[in-house]
Each structure stands twice: as C-alpha cells, then as structure tokens.
C-alpha positions in Angstrom: 209.5 269.7 12.8 207.4 266.5 12.4 205.8 265.1 15.5 207.2 261.8 16.8 204.5 259.3 17.8 205.7 256.5 20.0 203.6 253.4 20.3 203.2 251.8 23.7 203.4 248.1 23.8 204.9 245.5 26.0 208.2 245.5 24.2 208.7 249.3 24.6 207.6 249.2 28.2 209.9 246.3 28.9 212.8 248.2 27.4 212.0 251.2 29.5 211.8 249.1 32.6 215.2 247.5 31.8 216.7 250.9 31.3 215.3 252.1 34.7 216.7 249.0 36.3 220.1 249.6 34.8 220.0 253.2 36.1 219.1 252.2 39.6 215.6 253.6 39.4 213.7 250.8 41.0 210.8 252.9 42.2 210.1 254.1 38.7 210.5 250.6 37.3 207.8 249.4 39.8 205.5 252.3 39.0 205.8 251.6 35.3 204.9 247.9 35.9 201.9 249.0 38.0 200.7 251.3 35.2 200.5 248.6 32.5 196.9 247.7 33.1 195.9 251.3 32.7 197.7 251.3 29.4 195.9 248.1 28.4 199.2 246.3 28.1 199.5 242.8 29.6 202.8 242.3 31.4 204.9 239.3 30.5 207.8 237.4 32.1 210.2 240.0 30.8 208.2 242.8 32.3 208.4 241.2 35.7 212.0 240.0 35.2 213.1 243.6 34.5 211.2 244.9 37.6 212.7 242.1 39.8 216.1 243.0 38.5 215.5 246.7 39.3 214.5 246.0 42.9 217.4 243.5 43.2 219.8 246.3 42.2 218.1 248.6 44.8 218.6 246.0 47.5 214.9 245.5 48.0 214.8 241.7 48.2 211.2 241.5 49.7 209.8 243.4 46.7 211.6 241.0 44.3 210.0 238.0 46.0 206.6 239.7 46.0 206.9 240.3 42.3 207.8 236.7 41.7 204.7 235.6 43.7 202.5 238.0 41.8 203.7 236.6 38.5 202.4 233.1 39.6 199.1 234.6 40.8 198.7 236.2 37.4 199.6 232.9 35.7 202.7 234.3 34.2 205.4 231.7 34.4 208.7 233.1 35.7 211.7 232.6 33.4 215.3 232.1 34.3 216.0 235.8 34.4 213.1 236.4 36.9 214.3 233.5 39.1 218.0 234.6 38.9 217.1 238.2 39.8 215.0 236.9 42.8 217.8 234.6 43.9 220.4 237.4 43.6 218.0 239.7 45.6 217.8 237.0 48.3 221.6 236.8 48.4 222.0 240.5 48.8 219.4 240.5 51.5 221.1 237.7 53.4 218.2 235.4 52.8 220.1 232.1 52.1 217.1 229.9 52.8 215.0 231.8 50.3 217.8 231.7 47.7 218.1 227.9 48.0 214.3 227.5 48.0 214.0 229.5 44.8 216.8 227.4 43.2 215.0 224.2 44.1 211.7 225.5 42.8 213.0 226.3 39.3 212.8 222.8 37.9 209.2 222.4 39.2 208.2 225.3 36.9 210.3 223.9 34.0 213.0 226.4 34.4 216.6 225.1 34.2 219.0 226.8 36.6 222.3 228.0 35.1 225.6 229.3 36.4 224.0 232.6 37.5 221.4 230.7 39.5 223.9 228.5 41.3 226.4 231.3 41.8 223.8 233.5 43.5 222.6 230.7 45.7 226.2 229.7 46.6 227.0 233.4 47.4 224.0 233.6 49.7 225.2 230.5 51.6 228.7 231.9 51.7 227.6 235.2 53.1 225.8 233.3 55.9 229.0 231.5 56.6 227.5 228.1 55.5 230.5 226.9 53.6 229.4 223.3 53.8 226.1 224.1 52.2 227.7 226.4 49.6 
C-alpha cells in the first residue's frame, strides 16, 4: 500500500481547526493554533477565526476575546468571522457591553458588520434584559 504524505500548510491546519470547532473540541483547536509556530506556519485571520469559533462553541468567551486581542498584537487583522465569533461568544457569556464594544470597533478596522454581527449583539442585550438597547 502506498504511503500517503500530507503536507502541512495554513490551509490544511485551518481546515483541521474548523473541523475541531464543529466537533466541539475547542481545547484541541487551541492547541493546534499554538503549535503553528513550531510547524513554521504563520497563522492568518482564518486560523484565529476558527479558533475563536471553537471557544465560542465551548462557551469560553474570555478565550475568544483573548484570541482576538492576540491577533491584533500579531498584526493580523480580524475579519468579519473573527469578530462575529467573538461577539457571539460575548453574547453567550452574558457580556453585552463587550458585544456592543466589538460591534462598534469593527468599522474602525475596516470590517463591515453584517446580520450575524447585529443579531449577536442584539441577543446579548436581550439576554441582559436591555430591550431598549437591543
């Protein structure tokens, strides 16, 4: 049987991270992201977006916000998916102020909010019983 050789690049790692997120395996998604420098692979916005999505699914909102901050420190501009996942994580964590702050910050980084962005922020306000704000 021929040996299968898989190449490791940012695309394959991002796909694996997205699969882990979909399977609820946020600790493994985070460890894969952390291993990228050792693999000599530079993470991109998709790498972080998938990891933020994974921790959002795992109800780990502080980790999502930490990853978003780490992106900026590494000069990786967050995309809409990264922001939406962080806003959704904030919503699930009952952090309505954070959700609104992230929504307001998006245009400053040339990211246009969409329906998902607004729905998550509205949901966060609704959960906090701030119907006027929502």
